[in-house]
C-alpha positions as a printed Julia matrix, in Angstrom:
359×3 Matrix{Float64}:
 -36.82  15.38   -3.54
 -33.1   16.39   -3.25
 -30.57  13.35   -2.88
 -27.18  12.33   -3.29
 -25.08   9.73   -5.38
 -23.95   6.79   -2.77
 -21.56   4.47   -3.9
 -21.39   0.59   -3.47
 -17.91  -0.88   -3.52
 -16.04   1.7    -5.24
 -12.36   2.18   -4.93
 -10.47   5.27   -6.03
  -7.0    6.16   -6.66
  -6.06  10.01   -5.93
  -2.29  11.15   -6.92
  -1.73  14.3    -5.56
   1.48  15.65   -3.75
  -0.32  18.46   -1.86
  -1.87  16.96    1.26
  -4.61  19.56    1.62
  -5.85  19.11   -1.48
  -5.5   15.38   -2.1
  -7.05  14.72    1.53
  -9.91  17.14    0.73
 -10.64  15.16   -2.51
 -10.11  11.94   -0.63
 -12.78  13.02    2.13
 -15.03  14.01   -0.45
 -14.96  10.68   -2.03
 -15.48   8.65    1.16
 -18.79  10.92    1.73
 -20.14   9.44   -1.48
 -19.27   6.02   -0.09
 -15.8    5.31   -2.22
 -12.61   3.7    -0.67
 -10.07   6.04   -1.48
  -6.29   5.64   -1.53
  -4.12   8.94   -1.82
  -0.65   8.68   -3.45
   1.51  11.81   -2.41
   4.62  10.47   -4.65
   4.04  10.12   -8.34
   7.0    7.69   -8.3
   4.97   4.99   -6.45
   1.38   5.23   -8.01
   2.72   2.49  -10.71
   3.16  -0.13   -7.77
  -0.04   0.92   -6.0
  -2.11   0.32   -9.47
  -0.46  -3.03   -9.91
  -1.17  -4.1    -6.08
  -5.05  -3.11   -6.21
  -7.63  -2.74   -8.89
  -9.3    0.69   -8.88
 -12.72   1.88  -10.35
 -11.67   5.66  -11.2
  -8.37   7.57  -10.95
  -7.56  10.95  -10.18
  -4.42  12.71  -11.04
  -3.41  15.98  -10.31
  -1.4   18.15  -13.38
   0.78  20.49  -11.6
   3.53  18.37   -9.42
   6.9   18.82   -8.58
   8.2   15.51   -9.68
   6.13  15.26  -12.97
   3.09  16.52  -14.43
  -0.13  14.78  -14.92
   0.5   13.86  -18.59
   3.89  12.34  -17.99
   2.31  10.38  -15.48
  -0.32   8.9   -17.73
   2.36   8.31  -20.36
   4.22   6.13  -18.01
   0.96   4.53  -16.9
   0.16   3.53  -20.56
   3.93   2.19  -20.79
   3.59   0.31  -17.75
   0.06  -1.26  -18.97
   0.79  -2.23  -22.39
  -0.4    1.21  -24.0
  -3.98   0.62  -22.72
  -5.36   1.56  -19.65
  -9.21   1.23  -19.45
  -9.95   2.54  -16.04
 -11.68   5.93  -16.04
  -9.09   8.57  -15.28
  -9.61  12.41  -14.72
  -6.77  14.97  -14.4
  -7.23  17.79  -11.83
  -5.96  21.4   -12.32
  -6.86  24.92  -11.88
  -7.16  26.55  -15.48
  -7.88  24.54  -18.39
  -7.52  26.04  -21.66
  -9.22  24.85  -24.82
  -5.91  23.72  -26.53
  -4.83  22.05  -23.06
  -8.16  20.21  -23.18
  -7.6   18.89  -26.6
  -3.94  17.55  -25.49
  -5.79  15.82  -22.28
  -8.11  13.97  -24.43
  -5.29  13.23  -27.33
  -3.1   11.85  -24.44
  -5.96   9.34  -23.34
  -7.52  10.93  -20.24
 -11.41  10.38  -19.73
 -11.88  13.98  -18.61
 -10.52  16.73  -16.59
 -12.08  18.47  -13.5
 -11.19  21.88  -12.13
  -9.71  22.04   -8.65
 -10.95  22.4    -5.87
 -13.14  20.07   -7.02
 -16.67  20.69   -6.53
 -19.29  18.17   -4.93
 -21.5   18.98   -8.1
 -18.45  18.14  -10.41
 -17.36  15.12   -8.34
 -20.91  13.75   -8.41
 -21.28  14.08  -12.25
 -18.05  12.61  -12.98
 -19.18   9.6   -10.6
 -22.46   9.33  -12.45
 -20.85   9.29  -15.87
 -17.66   7.1   -15.8
 -18.65   4.55  -12.97
 -20.81   1.49  -13.86
 -24.54   2.01  -12.86
 -24.72  -1.07  -10.73
 -21.83   0.72   -8.57
 -24.1    3.42   -7.17
 -27.42   4.03   -5.83
 -29.45   7.6    -5.49
 -30.42   8.11   -1.94
 -32.73  10.58   -1.0
 -31.2   13.22    1.72
 -34.49  13.38    3.77
 -37.88  11.12    3.76
 -41.1   11.99    5.63
 -41.34  10.44    9.14
 -44.22   8.16    8.0
 -42.03   6.75    5.34
 -39.1    6.11    7.05
 -40.73   4.84   10.43
 -38.0    6.73   12.61
 -37.1    9.68   13.75
 -35.55  12.1    10.98
 -32.11  12.48   10.87
 -30.83  16.26   10.09
 -28.8   16.67    6.74
 -26.76  19.65    6.92
 -26.98  21.96    3.83
 -24.52  24.87    3.8
 -25.69  28.16    3.34
 -24.6   31.86    2.92
 -25.06  32.68    6.76
 -24.65  29.34    8.21
 -21.96  28.88   11.05
 -20.59  26.03   13.03
 -19.38  27.17   16.04
 -21.64  24.43   17.98
 -20.29  21.83   15.16
 -16.76  21.17   15.6
 -15.25  24.57   14.33
 -12.86  26.19   16.76
 -14.34  29.43   17.1
 -11.12  31.66   16.98
 -11.14  30.54   13.25
 -14.18  33.11   12.91
 -11.67  35.79   13.96
  -8.94  35.02   11.7
  -8.44  38.23    9.35
  -8.57  37.04    5.77
 -10.2   33.52    6.42
 -13.77  33.02    5.25
 -14.98  30.05    7.4
 -18.14  29.82    5.68
 -16.27  29.64    2.0
 -13.71  26.94    3.54
 -17.06  24.99    4.75
 -18.58  25.1     1.14
 -15.48  24.05   -0.12
 -14.84  21.17    2.09
 -18.3   20.18    2.73
 -18.33  19.78    6.47
 -17.11  21.27    9.63
 -14.87  17.97   10.28
 -13.37  18.28    6.82
 -12.78  21.97    6.93
 -11.01  21.76   10.29
  -8.96  18.79    9.14
  -7.79  20.72    6.05
  -6.72  23.68    8.15
  -4.62  21.39   10.28
  -3.15  20.27    7.19
  -2.52  23.46    5.62
  -0.9   24.68    9.02
   1.21  21.72    9.69
   2.9   22.26    5.63
   3.38  25.78    6.13
   7.06  25.69    7.07
   8.19  23.02    4.71
   6.23  24.5     1.76
   7.17  28.26    2.36
  10.81  27.2     2.75
  10.36  25.1    -0.87
   9.0   28.35   -2.38
  11.83  30.51   -0.87
  14.51  28.11   -2.08
  13.26  27.95   -5.86
  12.75  31.78   -5.76
  16.39  32.17   -4.53
  17.79  29.8    -7.07
  15.63  31.57   -9.95
  14.24  28.03  -10.74
  11.02  29.38  -12.12
   9.45  26.34  -13.09
   9.45  24.64   -9.77
   8.66  27.85   -8.25
   5.67  28.08  -10.09
   4.69  24.5    -9.37
   4.68  25.45   -5.51
   2.94  28.76   -5.87
   0.16  26.65   -8.06
  -0.3   24.45   -4.85
  -0.42  27.31   -2.58
  -3.03  28.91   -4.39
  -5.32  25.96   -4.38
  -4.7   25.3    -0.85
  -5.47  28.67    0.51
  -8.56  29.03   -1.62
  -9.72  25.67   -0.16
  -9.93  26.67    3.3
 -11.26  30.11    2.44
  -7.96  32.38    2.62
  -8.9   34.12   -0.66
  -6.31  37.06   -0.4
  -3.17  34.63   -0.12
  -4.83  32.41   -2.67
  -4.86  35.72   -5.08
  -1.09  36.46   -4.24
  -0.31  32.81   -5.15
  -2.49  32.95   -8.33
  -0.42  36.4    -9.39
   2.85  34.81   -8.68
   1.6   31.62  -10.62
   0.76  33.86  -13.53
   4.28  35.82  -13.46
   5.83  32.69  -13.52
   4.05  31.16  -16.53
   4.81  34.6   -18.46
   8.64  34.4   -17.17
   7.9   37.97  -15.41
  11.25  37.78  -13.08
  10.65  41.19  -11.9
   7.24  40.91  -10.58
   8.34  37.43   -8.9
  11.38  39.61   -7.34
   9.25  42.02   -6.49
   6.06  40.55   -4.77
   7.31  36.82   -3.58
   9.08  38.38   -0.14
   5.48  39.98    0.83
   3.95  36.61   -0.26
   6.39  34.4     2.08
   5.78  36.71    4.96
   1.92  36.71    4.78
   1.97  32.75    4.14
   4.29  32.42    6.99
   2.34  34.54    9.2
  -0.29  31.76    9.35
   2.01  29.7    11.54
   1.49  31.98   14.42
  -1.95  32.8    13.43
  -3.18  29.15   12.87
  -1.13  27.88   15.71
  -4.28  27.3    18.15
  -5.85  24.72   15.53
  -3.06  22.42   16.6
  -3.35  22.87   20.27
  -5.63  20.3    22.01
  -4.64  20.98   25.48
  -8.25  21.38   27.09
  -9.36  18.28   25.01
  -6.54  16.37   26.02
  -6.94  16.83   29.92
 -10.61  15.4    29.52
  -9.38  12.13   27.49
  -8.58   8.82   29.54
  -4.87   7.81   29.72
  -4.28   5.18   26.89
  -3.95   1.68   28.53
  -0.52   0.28   28.02
  -1.69  -2.96   26.27
  -3.44  -0.89   23.74
  -0.27   1.5    23.29
   2.0   -1.58   22.48
  -0.74  -2.99   20.05
  -1.0    0.55   18.28
   2.93   0.29   17.72
   2.94  -3.26   16.85
   0.09  -2.62   14.02
   1.88   0.87   12.77
   5.06  -1.34   12.41
   3.13  -4.32   10.27
   1.25  -1.7     8.46
   4.28   0.38    7.65
   6.05  -2.6     6.15
   3.1   -3.23    3.99
   3.12   0.53    3.21
  -0.6    1.02    3.88
  -1.87   4.64    4.38
  -5.41   3.91    5.22
  -4.41   1.53    8.19
  -2.13   3.75    9.52
  -4.21   6.56    9.58
  -6.8    4.33   11.4
  -4.64   3.4    14.17
  -3.39   7.19   14.61
  -7.04   8.27   14.56
  -7.98   5.65   17.23
  -5.49   6.97   19.85
  -6.39  10.29   19.72
  -9.21   9.24   22.06
  -6.46   8.96   24.82
  -4.07  11.04   26.49
  -0.45   9.65   25.59
   2.75   9.86   27.72
   4.5   12.52   26.78
   7.4   10.61   24.89
   5.05   8.48   23.19
   2.72  11.58   22.02
   5.88  13.29   20.37
   6.52  10.15   18.67
   2.95   9.36   17.52
   3.11  13.28   16.2
   6.28  12.47   14.22
   4.92   9.34   12.67
   1.7   11.15   11.55
   4.09  13.82    9.5
   6.06  11.28    8.06
   2.91   9.26    6.79
   1.97  12.57    5.42
   5.06  12.31    3.15
   5.2    8.47    2.67
   8.35   8.2     4.88
   7.98   4.54    5.7
  11.74   3.88    6.44
  11.42   6.96    8.81
   8.46   5.64   10.57
  10.14   2.08   11.05
  13.25   3.71   12.76
  10.99   5.59   15.48
   8.8    2.87   15.58
   9.68   1.19   19.36
  10.84  -2.66   18.99
   9.03  -5.01   21.61
């Protein structure tokens, strides 16, 4: 009988500057039952660790502000040279020598990105106390449960999700393998969320890549195409992921000629998805069917967001923003909430406070 690990009272911290990959892992942990906190800015993780206790920590290796090794050294320095919480570093490519350096630094282990459900399950089983989880069977016979059997979706090579929340147009997007994205993300909801995040970050990330390309800042250029490689792969855009992989490889080798030759095409292809995926953010048909938000509920939402922004609480802000999606908002408020969602992805607390209306 197949089953899965279900966690009890487990909190996890994720440090990853890429919102697609960070939210992908956050969702995966939540599927297992963990409460996951995602920090995008490496400079903020120490304060988060001081405020809360975590059972396990995941740190991305390659980020613009710092790499995973330097982050862990900062962590050790802050905590007196010893940090006993299981801490795993994540990257796309681990060599034997790099693996040795990771263990010398003090990491518990490493995970290859995008983190598969099997790898994550194994890591949780190995590094969390046994009282923190139970093994739950996916299906039981009706006479064992005494109730109607609940269908547990299993993603196969041929399975499609048109009737389970995946917009039909995504199946027509050239270069996107929806079923591959579903296998990577684990569910239709997670996949659609990842596509929305990918689409919402294209302009900013393409501009960053172009900026470093024009400055010939090969180190930062390599970091950003590395992130693009992973994000595109997660949602099943293999060709774009491969283009980014080749540019990452060129960056690691210092092959400036290859970068100059291929980057314009990479950026053109990447930016083309702004239009190709634009419908993923269009919810007009759904909005027409949603009830108008009551004024007192909207005021409560703003008040809660102000309070949670003061506390820098990402999860509670996300909860508020998710709750108001069940309603149609006045145009001005809808645009404001959209900006707040974008600022939350960047952890721009001051920006959020400035645009939140006062009573």
